[in-house]
N, C-alpha and C positions, 0 to 999 in steps of 0.2 A: 431684252425678254421680259415677260410679264412679272417675273419675280421681283423686279425693282419698281413696280407701279407705285408704291407708297412713298417713294422719294422723287417721283417725277412730277413736274409742274402741270402737266396735262391731266393728272388724276388726283394728286394729294389735296389741292385746295377744294376740289368738289367733294372728296371723300370727307374731309374735315367739316365742310358745311353741312352735309347731310347728317353726319354723325352728331354734331352739336345740336341740330334740329331735333333729331330723335331723342337725344339726351334730355333736352330741355322739356320737350312735350311730356316725357315720362316722369320728370321731377313734379310737373304741375299735376298731371293726371293721377299719378299714384299717391301723391299727398292727399289730393281730394278723395280718392277711393278709400284709402286707409282711414281718413278722418270719418267718412260716412259709415264705414263698417264698425270701427271700434269706439267711436264716440257715441253718447246716448242720443241718437237721432232716431225719431220715429220713422217707420217704414224704410230702414236703411237698405235692405235687400232691393226694394223697388227703386229707390234713388240710385243705387249702384248701376242697375241695368238701364235706367233712363239716362244716366250719365254716358254710359257706353253707347246708347243709341244717339245721343246728341253729337258725340264726336264722329260717328260713322255717317250719319245722314248727309253732311255736305258732300261726301265722296260720290253719292248717288245724284244729288241735285246739280253739282257744279262741274263734275269731271268732264262733261261734254264740252263745256266752255273752255275748260283748261286745256283739253286736247287740241282744240283749234288754235288757241293762243300759242301753244307749244310748237306747233307746226308753222305758224305764220311769222313769228318773231325770232330774233337772235336769242339763243337760250341763256347765255351767261348774264346778259342784261336783265332778263326775266328773273333769274334766280336772285339777283341783287335787290330788285324790287320787292320780291316775295319776302326776302329776309328782313327788309326794312320794315314791312308791315307786321312781321313777327314781334319787333320791338314794341310797336303800338299795342298789339293784342296782349302781350305779356305785361305791359304797364297797366292796362285795364284789369288784368287778372290779379295783379299785385294789390291794386287798390281794394278789390273785393276780399282778398285774404286779410288785409289790414282791418277792414271794418266788419269782418266776419259775416259776409252776406252769401249764404250757401247757394241760393238760386242764381245769383249773379256769377258765382264761380262756375256753376253748371252751364250757364249761358256762354260763358267764355270758351268752354269746350267746343261749342258749336263753331265759334270763330276760328279756333285752332284747327278744327277739322277742315274748315273752308280753306285755310292757308295751306294745309297739307294736301288737300285735294288738287289745289292748283300747281303745287310743287311736283306731285307724283309723276305726271306725264313727262314734264321736263327732265326730272331726275333719270328716268330709265331711257329716255330717247337721246339724252346727251351722251350716255356712255359709249354707244357704237361710233359716235363721231369723234371721240377722243382716243378710242382703243382700236387696235388692229383686230382683225377677225379671230385670230388664234389667241388673243388676250381676253376675249369676251367672257369666257366661262370663269376665268380667274378673277376678272374684274368684278363680275356679279357676285362670286363667292365672297370676295372681300367686302363688298357693299353690304351683302346680306349679313355676313359675320359682324361687321361694324355696327349695323343697325340693331342687332340683338345685344351686342355688348353695350351699346348705348342704352337700350331698354333696361338692361341689367343694372348698369351704373346709376341710371336715373331712378330705378326703383330702390336701390340701396341708399342713394343719397336722400330720396324722399323719406325712407324709413328712419334715417339718422336725423332728419329735421323733425320728424314727429316726436322723436324721443326727447327732444329739447322742448319741453312743454311751455316754458315761459316765453320764448322768443320764436315760436314756430312761424307765426304770420310774417314777421320781419325777415327771418331767414329765408323763407321760400320766395318772398316778394323780391328780395335783393337778388337771389340766385337766378330766378327766371329771366329778370331784365338783364343781368350780367351775361348770361350764356346767349341770350338773343343777340346782344351787341357783338359778342365774339363771333357768332355765326355769320352776322353781316360783314364783319371785317374779313373773314376767311373767304367769303363770297367774291370779294373785290379782286381776287387773284386767280379766279377761274378763267381759263383761256376762252376766247370767242368760239362760238359754235353757231355757224351760219343757219339762217331760217331754212328749214327743208322745203317749205311750200309758201313762199311770200305772197303769192297771187291769191291764196284762199280767202274767200269772203266769209267773215265771221257771222254766224247766226246766233244772236243774243237770246233767242227763245230756247232756254235750256231744255224745255220739255220736248219740243219738236226735234231739236238737235240730238237729244238722247236717243229718241226712236230711230233717227236717222243713223246714228252710230251703231246701234244694235243691228240695223240692216247692213252696215259696213262690216260688222263682225261676221255676219253670215256669208259675206262674200270672200272672207279670207279662206286660206287653205283650212281643211278640216283639222289638221294637226294644231294650227294656231288657235282656232275657235275653241277647241276642246282643251287646249292648254290653258286658256283663260278660265274656263269652267273649273278645271282641276285646281288652279291656284285659288280661285274664289272659294272652292270647297275647303281647301286647307285653311283659309282665313275664317270661314265658318267655325271650323273645329278650334282654331287658335283663339278666336274671339271668346268662345264659350269657356275655354280653359282659362285664359288670362283673366276674364271678368269674374269667374266664380272662384278663383284661387284664394282670395282672402277669406270668403265664407266657408270654403272647403277646409282650409287650415284651422279655422276657429271651431267649426262644428265637429269635424271628423278627426282631426289630429290634435285637438285641444291646444293648438299653438297660438302664441302671441304674435305681435306684428313681425318680430324677427324671423319666425318660422315662415311667414308669407314671403319675406324677402328671400330666404333661403330657397323656397320652391321656385320662385320666379328667377333666381339666379341660376338654379340647375336648369331650368327650361330654356333660358336665354342662352347660356353657354352651350347647351347641347345642340341648339339649332345652329349656332355659329360653328361648332365642331363638325356637324354633319355637312354644312355648307362647304367648309374647306376640305373635308374628307372626300366629298364627291368630286372635287377638282383634282385631288391626288390620285384617286382610284382610276380616273380616266385620262391621266396625263394632260389635262387641260382641254380635252375634247368634249363637245356636247355629247352626253350619253343618256338617251331616253330610257335605257334599260334600268337606270336607278329609280325611275318613277315608280314602277310596281313594287320595287323593293321598299321604297319609302312608304307607299300606301299600306302594304302588309305590316310594316313595322309600327305604324301609327295604331292599327287595330290591336296588334299584339301588346303594345305598351299600355293602351287603355284597358284592356282586360286584365293585364298584369297589375296595373295600379289599383283596380277595383278590388281584386281579391287580396292584394297586400294590405289595403286599408281595412278590409273586413277582418284580417287576421291579427290586427294590432290588439294589444290587451286593453281592456276597458279601463278608462281612467275616471275614477270617481271623485277626484279633487276638483274644486271650483276654480282653482288658480290655473291660468293659462301657462303652458310650457314655454320656456325659453329655447334657444337653439340647442344649447348644451344639454338641457333636460330632454328634449326631443331625441337627440341622438342616443341617449341612454335607453330609449324605449325599444324593446325588442321588435324587430320587423320594420324599423324606421328607414333603414338602409335600402330595403327592398322597395319601399314607396319612392324613395328618391331615384333609385336605379330605373324604375319604371318611368318616371317622369323624364329622366335623361334619354331613355330609349325613344320616347315619343318625339322629343325635340330633335334628336339626331335624325330620326327617320324623316321629320319635316324638312330638314336641310337637304337630304337626299332627294326629296319630293319636288321641292320648289325651285332650286337653282337651275337644273337643266330646262325647266319649263320657261322661266324667265328669259334665258338665253335663246331658246328656240323662238320665242315671240320676236326678239330683236333681230334674229337672223332671217326669219322667214317673212317679214313684213317689208313693204316698200318704204324707202326712206321718207318720202313725202307724206306718208300716211302714219309713220311710226308713233308720233305723239298721240294721235287720235286713237290708235289701236291700244296704246298703253292707257289712255283715258277710258277706253272701253273696258279694259282689264280692271281699272279702278272702280268704274260704275258697277260691274258685276260683282267685284270683291265687296263693295259697300252694300249692295243689295243683299248678298248672302250674309254679311255681318249684321245688317238690320234684321234680317230673318232669324239670325242666331239669337239676337236680343229678344225678339218676340217669341221665339221657340222656348228660350230659357224662362221667360216670364210665364208662359202658358204651362210648360212641363213641370215647373216647380210647384204648381198647384197639386200635382199628383205624384211627383217623384222627389226623392231627396237629391241633394247636389251630387253625391256620389253616383246615384243611379242616372242622373242626367249625363254625367260624363261617360258612363258606360254606354248609354244609348247612342251617343255620338260615335263612339268606337265601332258599335255594331252597324250603325247606318253607313259607316265609311266602307264596310265591305260591299254593300249594294251599290253605293256610288262608284266604287272602283271597278266593279264588274261592268257597270253600264259604260264608263269612260273607255275601258280597255277593249270592250266589244265594239264600240263605235269607232275607235281609232286603234286598230290591231297593231299599229306601228310601235306602240309602247310595249305591248306584250312580246312582240317579235324581237324588239331590241333587247328586252330582258333575256330571251333565250340566247341571242347572239352574244350579249355581254358575258353570260356564264360560260358559253362554249369557248369564246376567244380568251377569256381570262385564264382558264385552265389549260389551254393547249397552245397559245401563242403569245409572244411578246412582239408587239407591232411597233415599228419605228417608221416615222414618215419623214420623207425628204422632198423639199421643193414642191409641195402640193399647192399650186396657185391656180385653181380651177376657176373659170368664169361663173359668177354667182347667178346670173339670170340668162334667159333666152334658151331656145332650142340648142342642144348640144349632144354630140356623140362622144363617148369616151371609149378608147381601145386599149387593150393590154394583153399580155401573155396569159395563157391558161395552164395552171400548174396542178390544181388540186380541186376536189369537190367542194372545198370551203372558200374558194376564191371570191365568190360573191359576197359572202359574209365578211371576210377580211377587208375587202375593198369598201364595203358600205360603212365599216367602222373607221376606215382611214381617210376617206373622201368626205369633206364637210358639206355635201350637197345631196339631197334626196335623189336617188337614181333608180331607174328601172332596168333590170338586166334581161338581156336576151340570152337564153340558155337552151341547150339541147333538151328536147321534151322528155327524154327518159331520166335525165338528172332532175328535171323539174318535178317529175312524179315519184322521187324517192321518198318513202315514208318519213315523217317528222320534219325533214327539210321542206317537204312540199307545203306544210302549213306556213312556213316562213316565206317561201317564194310566192305563194298565192297572196299573202297579206302585204307583200311589198310591190305587188302588181308586176312581177316578173313576167316576161313574154316568152312562152315556149316556142321552139322553132325545130323543124325537121328538114332534112334534105328534100329537094323538090321531087326526086324520084322515090324517096322513102315514104313521104306522106305529103302530097301536094296541098291538101286542105289546110294542115297545120302551117306549111311553108307560106302560102298566100295570106292566111290570117295574121301571121307574125309581121309580115312587111306592111300590111294595112294598119296594124296597131302601132307599129313604129312611126310610120308617117303621121298618124294622127297625134301621137304623143309629142313629136318634135314640132308640129304645128301649134301645139298648146303650150310651147315653151318649156317642155320637160327635158330632163337629161337621161340618155339611154346609154347603157354600157353594152358593148359588144366584144366578144372574143373572136376576132376575125380568123383565128386558126380553125374554128369550127369543131374542135375536139381537144380533149386533154392530152398533154404530152405523156408518153409512156417510158421515156428515157431521160427526161429532164431538159432536152433540147427543144427549142421552139419549132413548131411546125409552120409551114408556109401559110401566109395569110390568104384567104380565099376572096373572091370577087364580090361577095355579098355587100361589103362595105361601100364599094363603088356604086353598086345599084341603089343603095339607100340614099347616097349623097346626090345621085342624079335625079332622084325623085324628089327629095327634100334637101336642098343645099343648106347645110348648117356647119359651123366649125367643128373640128375634131380635136379632142384633147387626148394626149397620150400618157400612159402610165406603165410601169413594169413592177412585177413581183420579183424579189430577190430572196435567195436562201430558203425557199419554200420546198424545193424538191427533196424527196425523201421523208417528208413528214407523214403523219398518220393517214391522212386522207388523200394521198397521191395515188394515182392508178399506175401500178407496176405491171410489167409483163410477167406471165406465168403466175406462180405462187409466192413470189418474193415478199417477205414481210417488210413494212415500212421501217426505216431506221430510227425515227424519232417520234415520241408521243408529244413532247413539248418542243417548240421551235421558236427561234428568234429570227424575225423576218423583217424585210424592208419593203416599203411601198414608195416607189420613186416616181415623182411627177416630171413630166417633159414639157413639150411645147404645144401651143395651139396652132393647128394647121387649118388654114382657110379652105372652104369647099372647093375652090378652083385648083388647089394644089394637092388634092387628095388622089392618091393612087394606092393600091394595096402594097406595092413594093416600097414606096416612100414611108408609109406608116410602119411596115415591118422593120425597116432599117432603123427607124427612130427607137422602137421598142427594144430592139436588139442592143442598141448602144446604151440605152437606159439600163437594161438588164446587166450588161457589162460582164457577161459570163459568170454571174453569180446566181446559178440556177437553184 
């Protein structure tokens, strides 16, 4: 199971390699940023923002090339080459630290960004090759947590180096070379990951390829393309917060370098905490319902942080506060709690989105799609640097951070309107968490191609329960009167459910349903049908109707079977007369069965399979 990933050879060397890379980047970057902020350097605020821009810019310039390389070549070998170049880049940076050449140090940030831009698509596309489908969310959560812990430790390490005033240059130089070498050594143990598209012809014109990749993004499912935009928006927010943190700590908290490290520590740990908590809350399943929760939490945390900062008592001393002195200030814990809340919400927000991109993209395009994500991420981070430079002419740093929290509301409304699946999954998540404990058994559904899924019909909540349990987007065929139930109708419409009626009851609805089913199957979509045609009123299965046979005759596709267990008697069941449901909260099972090829499909055969799966556990 995924709980042992950190001791498995297929994951641990990769995790350690990316961890050491993030750790080393942040030693270098934060040492430089703190030096620019606290040493007597002219235009330090401008240099800090330019430095952030230099690190981000290569992601926009070279990600298109990196995505092609990641799809064309074997990935573990690529990582070894990338990590070797890290040794060379850090050696150059070490030289500039020793000779105290500020502009050279800033230039090395551009080279570090280039190396990271090439590593990014390989990093996220190799994970699905080494992990099982059900391990992806946990694997991504571990990587995300590890990345931010590496950022944290790199920041603390950088702060410690800065405190040693006499030997700072030598210490940072030795450190970045040492950890680059350790990262290269760990990369030697990463298992092979075959090239996903070895026939791809590389276009070395990064500009034309970037535009071509943006076109590829538009060709992806809307949930994938908008997930990329959502992740990129988070990095817009994150880049501003992380870049402005030293100046915020100095100007508004009157804190020294140790307070900067404290803030970054809280921010990094909270993102890691949110990432792991998102996996725990969903039992390892991808749950898009956490995305709106995360978006709302970021805004609440930003507003909270603003007012908490304003509420701090005025400090009239010229001496900057140490960590212990800062903790003694009334209201300091509220500032830290707000920072933690922002980071935790960020973990809720990003982990499901990264997992969705991996699951819903074709393997041969995955590295390029991740590269598109990096391009858009970098573009938004570049815009964040430009926005910060412009906004700080009119706003304080605190007002800048508040403006980002407010902007987040409007961006969230746009994204969740364009992709209602996020908002719908949020409603489903709330309903199911409070009313059901779902246990999945043997769910091995085909991932691609037109597919029909059939199961027994027990309650009005069946579609929501099954959509949470089955890791593939599905369109449900349901009785049109259930489809029109208030509140649930919003969910059914936004998941493109297909209302159906009996041919004698409403022939227009009947014909439209069969046409839409055929169209969806031809497009490679998955359709869920309740062949009983109605809810059970006594807990026993009704006879399967012939509609499933007519669908297969018109559009021959495989049929996957599932069964709901222990759901009868729960709150949303349909009972005879005025009987009150027995349970408000239910522990239920969703059991997967076999794939039946179209030539073997009969209503009797499917009914027998589902009955055996149900196993009298109604």
